[in-house]
N, C-alpha and C positions, 0 to 999 in steps of 0.2 A: 564505205564513204569518197566521193570528191572530192579535190580541193584545188577550185581553178588561183593563180597569187597570178594572174595580172593587171594588170586593172582593165584589157579589156580580154573582149575574147572571137577570136576568129575563127566558124566555120567554115568545113573544110567545103560545105553544102552553103549559097547563097541565099539565103533563107525568098521565101517569094513572095514579091508585091502582091497589095490589093486593089482589084479592077473592081469596077464603076459597079459591075455587080454589086462583088461582094459584100462594099462601104452601104448600097445601098437596104440592103440584103439586110448586113449591120444595124441598120438604120432601123427596119421592120422590126426585128426583135426588138430592137431597144420599147418601139413608142408601142411592140403590144407589150412587155408586162408592162412599162408605168400600165402603163389602159389598168391590163385583168392586177397589180398595186391598191390603184384604187377604189380597185371592183372592191378588192376584200374586201378593205377598208371598212370603204364605208357601209360592206355589211357586217363587219364584226361589231359596230360603232349598232346598228343593229339590236345585234343579237343581245350588247351585251345591254344596249335601255331597255331592250326589253324583258329582262332576263334582270334590272333592279328594279324595276316596273312590279314583276310578279316579286319579289321579294319580297319586296317592303310595303305592296300586299298582304302578304303570306304575317308579317311581326305584324299590321295593324290587328289581323285576326285574330293572333295569341294576345295579344295586348286585350283587346277587346274579353276577351275568351277569358286570362287570368281576371280582368276587375269586376267580370259575375258571375267569376269561381269564391274570390274575394271576400261578395252580399253572402254567397252563398246560394245561388242560380247555379244552373248545368247553363251550358254553353250546347 
């Protein structure tokens, strides 16, 4: 493990500067990431909604079957 005890670090090789093309590519990648994240969030909401609807239908069917079973009618 290396510890740097100074307040600032001076590299022996100067850091490369970001060119205009680098900034454009980074901005495009950021935009694409936010688009994909939003799309996944919307799709996840649809899947979750569908699962909750299916679960509610199953609970209702079970409740009906238990009620019929309680009075002696086979479901």
